[in-house]
N, C-alpha and C positions, 0 to 999 in steps of 0.2 A: 367334540367341540373344538373349534380353532380359536386360539387366543392371539389377538393382534395387540402389539404393544407399541405405542407412539411416544414421542418425546415430550409432548405437552398435552394438557387436557383439550385445548382448542383444536389441535391437529386431530386428536382422537375423535372429537365430535364430528369433524368433517368426514373422516374415514367411516365412522359408524353410520352416518347418514347415507353414504354412497352404497355401503354393503348390506344395509338393512338391519343393523343392530340398533333398534329404536327404543328398547326398554331400558330405562335408567336404574342403576343400582349404586350402592356406595363404593366409589372407586373404579367403576367400570360400566359399560353398556352392553346389552345382550340382544340377540335376535338373529334369525336366518342362519343358525348354526355357528355364529361368531360371538365371541366375547372380546370387547375392545377396551383395553386399559391403557395406562399411561405412566410415565415417569415425570419428574419435574427437572429435566436436565439430569445432572449426575445424582444418582441415589447412592452409588458406591464410590469408594476412593481406595487408594493403596493404604495399607496399614501404616500407622505411625511407628517410629523406632521402638518406643516402649511396648508396643504390642508384640514384638518379636522376642524381646528379653528385658527383664527388669533392669539389667545393667545399663541399657540405653535410655532409660526414662530420664534420669538427671543429665544435664548437659555437662560433659566432661571431656577435656582434650585427650585424656588417656584412653577413651573408648573409640577414638576415631582412627581409621575410617570405619563407618558402619556399613557392612555389606551383608544383607540377609542371604541365607543359603537358598531360600526360595521365597519369592514375593507373594504376598497374600492381599486380599481385598476385604473391606469391611463396610458396613452401612454407615453413612454419614450420621453423626449424632443430631437427630432432629425428630421430634415426636410425630410431625406430619409425614416425614419420609418413612419412619418405621411403620406407621399405620398403612400407608399406601403399599409399601413393600409386602406387608403381610397379606394384603389382597392379591397382589401379583403372584406371590409364592403359592397361594392356595389355588389360583386359577391355573398356573403353569403345571403344577404337579398332577392336576387332573386332566390336562389337555391332551388331545389326540395329535395336535400339531400347533406350531407357533409361527406367526408372521412378524418378523422384525420390521417395524414401520418407523424406525428411528431416522433422524436426518441422514440423508444419503452422502455421508462423508466420513473421514477418519474418526472424528470425535463421536459422531452419532453411532458409529459401529461399536466403538469401545463402550459407550454408556450402556447400550442394550445387552452386549455380550456379558458384561460384568453382572448385570441384573439377572440374566439367565443362569449364569454360573452360581451366583449366590442363592438363587431359588432352586438350584439342583434340578433344572429341567432336563428331561431325558428324551422327549419326543422329537420328531423331525422338525427342522426349522427352515422356513422360506424367507426370502428377503424382498421387501417392496423397495424398488429403486426408481425414484421419480425426480424430475427437475423442476416441477412446479406443482402447486397445490390446487389447480383447477379440477373441477369434477371430472372432466375428460381425462386428465393425466392420472388421477387416482383410479378411475375405471380401467384405463389402459394398463396401469401398473399391476392391478390385481389380476388382469387377464394374462399377464406375462411375468408372474412371480419367478424370481431367480432362486437358485440353490444357495443356501448359507455358505457352503464350502467355497463358492466363487469369490467370496469376500474375505477369506482367511488371510491373504497377504495384507489387506487393508487393516484388519484387526491387529495383526502382528506389528505393523508399522505404528499404530496408535499405542499399543502396549509397550513397544520399545521406547517410544517417546516419553511415555509416563514413567517408566522405570528409569530411563536416562535422567529425566528431570529430578526424580526422587534422589538418585545417587549423588548427583552433583549438588542439587539444592540443599538437601538435608545436611550433607557433610560439610560443604563449603560455608554454609550459613552459620552452622555451629562453630566451625573452625575460626572464622573471621570475627564472629561476635565475641567468643571467649578470648581470643588473642588481642583484639584491637578495640572492642566496643565499650570499654569502661564499665562493664556490667550494667549499663543504663539503656542501651539500645540494641535491638536485634539488627545485625548487618546482613540484610537479605542479599544473597548471591544467587543468580540464576543463569541457566544456559543461554537464554536469549536476553533477559533484562540487563545483565552486566555489560555485554558488548554494545547494547543500545545506549546505555548510560555513557560508555566510553566514547561513543560517537559524539554525543553532546558535549562532554567535558573537553575532548580534544579540539573540537571546533572552537569552543569558548576560549581555550588557552591561545589558540592561533590568533583569535581576534584581539585578545588582551595584549599579546606580545607583538602585534603588528606595528611596524614603523612606517607611517605614510611617507612617500617620496614624491617630490614635485616633478612634473614634466610639462612640456609646452607643445601645443598643437597649432600648426600653421594652417589657416584656412583663408578663403577669399570669397567675397560675394560678387557674383557676376550675373547681371540680369535678374536680380532678386533671388538668386539661387546660391546656396552655400556649397562651395567645393572645398574638399579637404585634401591637403598635400598627401600624395601617395607615399612619400618618404616615411610617413608614420610620425611618431612623437619624438621630440628632441629632449634629451636628458639634461641639457644645460640651457639656461636662458640665453647665454652668449651665442650658442650655436643657432638657436631659433631666431635671434635678432639679426644674425648674419644673413640667414635665408630671407628674412623679411626685407632687409635692406636691399637685397639683390633684386627683388621683384617690384618694390614700391615705385609707382609712377610708370611702370612698363605695361604695355597692353597684354590682355589675356586673349589667348587664341584657342578655339575648340579644335582638337586634333583628331577626335574619333567619336562617332555616335553609333552605338551598337544596340540593336533591339532584339531581344530573344523572347519567344513565347514559351510558356511552361504550363504544367498542370500540377495541381495539388490534390492528392487523394483525400477522401474523408478520413477523419480520425477513426481509430479502431474502436470496436465495442468495449464496454466497460468490463473489467474484472473488479474484484472488491477493492484492491489497493488504488487503482486509478479513479474509482468512484469516490473513495475517501479523500484522495488528493484534491479532486475538483470541488467536493463539498467543503473542504477546509479553506480552499483558496477563494471560492465564490461566496460562501455563506458563513465562514468561520466556525463550521460544525467540527467538533472533535471527532477523531476516528471512531471512538466508541459510540458517539451519538449517531453517526452515519450508519454504522453496523446495525444498531438497534432499529433505525428507521427503515433500512432496506429489508431487514428481517421481518418487520411488521408488514411491509408491502408484500413480501413473499407469502406470509401466513394469511393475508387477506386475498391472495390469489391474483394480485395485480402485476407482480414481476416474478421472474424465475429464481431458482436457488442462488443465494447471494455469496456463499463462502467459497468463491472460486478464484483460481489464479490463471485462467485462460481468457483471451479476448477473441476467441473464435467460436463459430457454431459448427456442429457436424452437418454434413450434407443432407441428412434426413430432415433437418429443420426447414430447409428451403421451401418445400411445398406448402408449409403452414404459415409462411411469412405474410402472404397476401391477406389472410384472415386476421392476423395480428394487426396489420396496418389498418384494416377495416374497423377494428375495435378502437384504434387511436383516432381514426377519422370521426367516429361518433362521440368521442370523449368530450365532455364539456365541464368547465369550471366556472361557476357563477354565470351560467348561461352563455359563455363564450367557448367556441370550439377552437382551441389554440393550434391544432395540428391539421385541420381540414384543408386549408389553403396550401400547406406544404406537401400534403399527400396527393392532392388533385392531379398534378402533372404526371405522376407515375401510376395513377389508378387505371385499372383495366388493361395494362400492358404487362408483358413478361418482365419480372423484376431482374435488375442487374445481379449477376452472381460473380462475386470477386473472390479470389483465393485469399485475400486479406481478411475476408469475413467467414467464408465457408471452407473449412479445411478439417476433415475428420481426423487426420493424423495429429492435429494439435489439441484434440479434445480427449481427455481420459474419462473421468467420472461425470463431469458436468461441463456445460458450455457457458459462454459469456452471459452476463446479466442482461436480459431483454424483457420488454413487456410481454404479458401473456395474451393480450387482446381483450381480457375482461375489462369492462368499462369501470374505472374507479369511482367510488362513491364515498362521500363523507371523509375526505382526507384532511388531516391537520395541515396547517400552513407548511410545516417542516417536511411532512410526508410528500406534499404536492411538489415542493422544490426538488426533492430527490427523484420522484417519479418523472418530473419534467426533464431532468438531465438524461435519464435512461431512455425516455421516449424519443427525445430529439436526437440522441446519438444513434438510436435504431433507425429512425427515418433517414438520417444523413447518409448511412452506408448504401442506400439504394438510389441516391441522387447522383447526378453526373459529377465528375471532377470539377474543381474550380479552375478556370482558365485565366491566366494572367500574362501580362507582358512586362518584362523587366528591361528598362532602358539604362544603359551605362554611358555616361558622357565623360570623356577625358579632355583635359585642357592643359595648357602650359603657359608659363610666363618666362620669357628669356630676358635676363638682365644683362648688365654690363659685365664682361668677363674681368674679374679682378682677382689677384692671387689670394688675398686674405678673405675673400668672400666665398670661396669654394665654387662648386658647379653653378654656372649662371642660369641653367635651365631648371625650373621647378615644375614638376608635374602635379596636376590636381585631378580629383575624381568625384563624381556624384552618381548615385544610383536611385532610380525611381521605379516604383511598381504600380501598375495599373491593372485593376480587375476587369477582364474582358467579359467573362461570364461567371457569376458567383457560384453556380452549381450548388453543391451541398452547403455552401456558406449561408444561403438564405435561411437555413434552419436557425442560425445563431445571430443573424443581423450583424450589428456593429461589434458585438461582444468578442468574436473570435479574433478581431484585429488586435485586441489587447494581449491575446495569446497567453503564453505560459510565464508571465513575468515573475510570479512568486512560486511557481510549481516546483522548480528545481533550485535548490541552493547549491551553487557550484562547490566543488571540493576546494580546499585551500590551495592545492597545487594548480588548480585551474584558474583561480581568480586572484590569489594574492599577488600584489604587485602589478595589477592590470586595472584599467579603467572598467567600471561596470558598464556593459554594453546597454544600449537603449532597448526598449521593448521591441520584440520581434513582431512581425506581422503587419505593422502599420504601413499604409500606402502613401508614398510621397509622389505627388503629381508634379511633373517637370514641364517647363515650357518647351516649345519645339526648338531644338538647337540644330545648326547646320555645320558640318565639318568645314573648317577654314574661316568661319566668322570670327571677328575680333572686336575688342572694345575695352572700355575702362572697367576697373574692378576695385574693390576695397579690401585689401588684405588685413587679417587680424592675427595676432599671436596671443593665444589664451593659455594662462597657467592653470593646470589641473593637478590633482593629487591622486595617487594610487589609493585604492580602498581595500579594506580587509574582506574576507568572505562573509556572507551574511550569517546571522544566527540561524539555527534550525527553527522551523515552525513545524507543525504536525505534518503538513503536506510534504515538505522536503525530507523530514525524518522517515516517513513511510517509504518514500522513494529510496532513501539510503538503506533502509532495512531490506527492501526488495532486492537490491543489488549488492548486498554485503558491503555497504559503505563506499562503493565506487560511484563516481559521478558519470552517469550515462544518459545522454540526451536522446540518442537515436532509439526510436521505438522498437525496431526489430532487434537490435543488439540487447536492449534492456530485457526484452522477452526471453532471449536466450540465457540471460544471467539469472532468471528467476529460480532456476534449479538450485542455485547456491545462495539464495537469499536467507536472511535470518528470521526465524519464526514462520508460522503459516499465515496466510492472509487473514484468517479468522481470529488469530491470536494476537496480532500486532497491536490492535487497539487496547486490549487488556494489559499488554506489557507496558505501554505508555502510561496507562492509568496507574499501574502498580508503582511506577517510578514517582508519580505524584504522591501516592499514599505513603510511600516510604520516606518522603521529604528529601528525595535525591534531586528532584527538579521542581521548578515552579514556573507558572506562566507569567509573562510580562507582555500584556496585550497578546499578539500572535506569537511572540518569540518564546522559545523554550530555554530556560536559564538553569544551569546546574547550581545547586546550593553548595555551601562549604562541605556539608556531609558527603554529597555526591562526588565532589572533586577529590576530597581526601580519600574516599573509598577507592576510587580508580587509581590514585597515586600509590595507595598501599599495595594494590594487587600487582605483583611482579610476574605472576604466572600468565604468560601470553594466552594460554588456552582459555582462561576465564574471561578475557576482555577483547579477544581478537574477533572481529566480524568475519574474517576469512575462515578461521578455524571453525567457528560456529556454523558458517555457511556450508562447510564440508560435511559437518554432522547432519545438517538439514538435507543435503544431497543423499547421504547414506540412508536416511529415513525414507526418502522418496524412492530410493532404489529397493529398499525392503518391500515397499508397497507394490513395486513392479517386479518383484522376485529376482532382483539382480544382486542382492546383498543379503548376507546371513544375519538374522536378528541376534543370534548368540554371539557372533563375532563383534557386533556393535556394542552389546552390553559388556562383553569381556574387555574390550578396548577401554570403555569408560571406567570400568572398575580399576584398571591399571592407572589411568590418568588421574582418577580421584586419589588413589594411594600416593601417587607422585606429588600431587598438590599438597596433601596433608604433610608429607615428609618435608617439603620445602618450607612451608609456613612455620611448622614447629621448630625448624632449625634457624629461624630468624632471630638474631640476638638483640635486635633493637627494641626500644620501649615505646614504639609509635602508638598513637591513639587517634581516634576519629572524633571530631566535634559533633556533639549531639544537640540538635535544635528542637525546642518545643514548638507547638503551633503558633504561639504568640511571637516567639523569636523569628519564626519563618516569615510572618506577616511584616515584621519590622525590617526585614532584610532589604537593603537597598538594591535596586536593579542596576545592572551595568549601564553606563551612559550610552546613548545612541551613537553608533559609529558613523 
């Protein structure tokens, strides 16, 4: 008998139906030589400190650091889990072979390996590795089962992550709670959550300490068009007034009219983080809510595997894309086919194949999130919104580039040369953009013109002391100007103030986690930095939720605000290792390298053991009597939000 083990009962039912295991039993299904059973996500976890030795049961500074000789696993304390595990154990011990049907990723591998270890399974194990839950994908996966040994590096990376998080989390949390927590609150410290909290706290401090400074902008209106002085902003009013006086009453002359045509490529396909960013920006969905929605769409067979960090498809997907588009063509919501008119122009023709979309070298375990071509039925409103984003992005990559024309007009005003008024010639500039052929932009209509206004929060170094730029992407239509034309104009001198960087929202925080805190707007460069991001795409939503649960941060509309507890905790931590995004990003890169067999798991754990020992030594040596403010739920609600900047 072959035992197949899936990660959820719903997934097990789909697999059982495809392979002919149609007879239901308590905790599994059987038929056609197969028994199909399931976990409920994690059934096992690493042992608690007290499971290793009685001395580690009570929290005591004298017992730190806690470093087990050998890590062990145990069943999670839950009667339902114990009952299901007993079924799994019985089936596995009598099995001729096992098929690991867990989610095809690092965590899915770890969940099922631990269960097999705990059940003391000794028979050969195969791996089902699929990127979508369609019937066709399941059949294809079973026809091409992989050897379990092929995924050993993936398991070792997941195990190293779990052990690393245990070592740092267990030791640092006990250390900081006992040293600074007033015996009233657990001060949770984590390899990813603490640097993420530090990002929010540091941004908040930058905003609170920001001192606005005035500056003056010289502009003029000629033929109902506003031209801005190319000299930039004036730091003193007197300087601006001198320039204003120079040009007042003098004619404006157009000196150059330059027209350039350009192309804009479609945006890249979604990975999990970019989907969470867009859902937060457009619909105010939390990262966790988006993950749950796209996971649901995957389990319903409408989209591919969601927990991915690539925006590319492998070349072997290209031949299947026509069929996927055909499924979208037939898709209807409330009797309306939203994608049919968009797909018509490319129907029946060879699809465009771009290296920005199809690049096998950029795909490891899974490709970007795309529709499967299965026509969606009975979606909730929120599911439909997420599906719509994925569908439109997929259609867009096969449409032509957007063609536009950029017109730049330069002009000047020459005033009377006077010694105290400086240069008598002041140059002005205006730029306009005209869409010649919308290409892929038809998929988004007007929406794309508003572009990424809230997607990226600039880093303090990028934005502090500068004027916040206007939204990108809007087209300014200009009248026809001719070089040499001249006429009256109305100059203006406007006082403006520098603005602080914005507070993080979930969208901008996810981007910051992805790039280890560095502000990166360029799509290609951002993709290159993902190697050193903090946390995995699938875990970032949970990390943000943990910060809420610990009362370290709170929501103020879309803004993420650090509480006094969160701020004080980061202030307490002097060990850069615990709160530096860059250092955590380096760990993340090492874990990825373990997965790709470029780094030794033992070395990773040994380094962490030493780092934990150093942190314990440093904190124990702190002679201060510092403490952290502890907030109740009621106090948290009463907490006033910072004023809008």
